[in-house]
C-alpha positions in Angstrom: 2.7 39.6 36.9 4.3 43.1 37.0 7.6 41.7 38.0 7.7 39.3 35.0 6.9 42.3 32.8 9.7 44.3 34.3 12.1 41.4 33.9 11.2 41.0 30.3 11.8 44.7 29.6 15.1 44.5 31.5 16.1 41.4 29.4 15.4 43.5 26.3 17.5 46.3 27.7 20.3 43.7 28.3 20.1 42.5 24.7 20.2 46.1 23.3 23.1 47.1 25.7 25.0 44.0 24.5 24.6 45.2 20.9 25.6 48.7 21.9 28.7 47.3 23.6 29.6 45.4 20.4 29.1 48.4 18.2 31.2 50.6 20.6 34.2 48.2 19.8 33.7 48.8 16.1 34.1 52.6 16.5 37.5 54.3 15.9 39.4 55.7 18.8 38.4 59.2 17.6 34.7 58.3 17.4 34.9 56.7 20.9 36.7 59.8 22.3 34.0 62.1 20.8 31.2 60.1 22.3 32.9 59.6 25.7 33.1 63.4 26.3 29.5 63.4 27.6 29.1 59.7 28.4 26.4 59.7 31.1 27.4 56.5 32.9 30.1 55.8 35.4 30.9 52.4 33.9 31.9 51.1 30.5 29.3 49.4 28.3 30.9 46.0 29.0 30.6 46.6 32.8 27.0 47.8 32.4 26.2 44.7 30.4 27.9 42.4 32.9 26.3 44.0 36.0 22.8 44.0 34.4 23.2 40.3 33.4 24.3 39.4 36.9 21.5 41.4 38.5 18.9 39.8 36.3 20.3 36.3 36.9 20.1 36.9 40.7 16.4 38.2 40.4 15.4 35.2 38.4 17.0 32.8 40.8 14.9 33.9 43.6 
């Protein structure tokens, strides 16, 4: 029960991160540079989305 709840929340996170990744592409280079100065992750938004999607697919396959 708790795992399903967690997976649902993680899928919501995946959806939001996908939207963020799309919006990132709509920013100008100047805007991206400004935001990237203190970007807290070691991967791009696209990589985070891809990794999260793969991870969720692996969890749901078990």
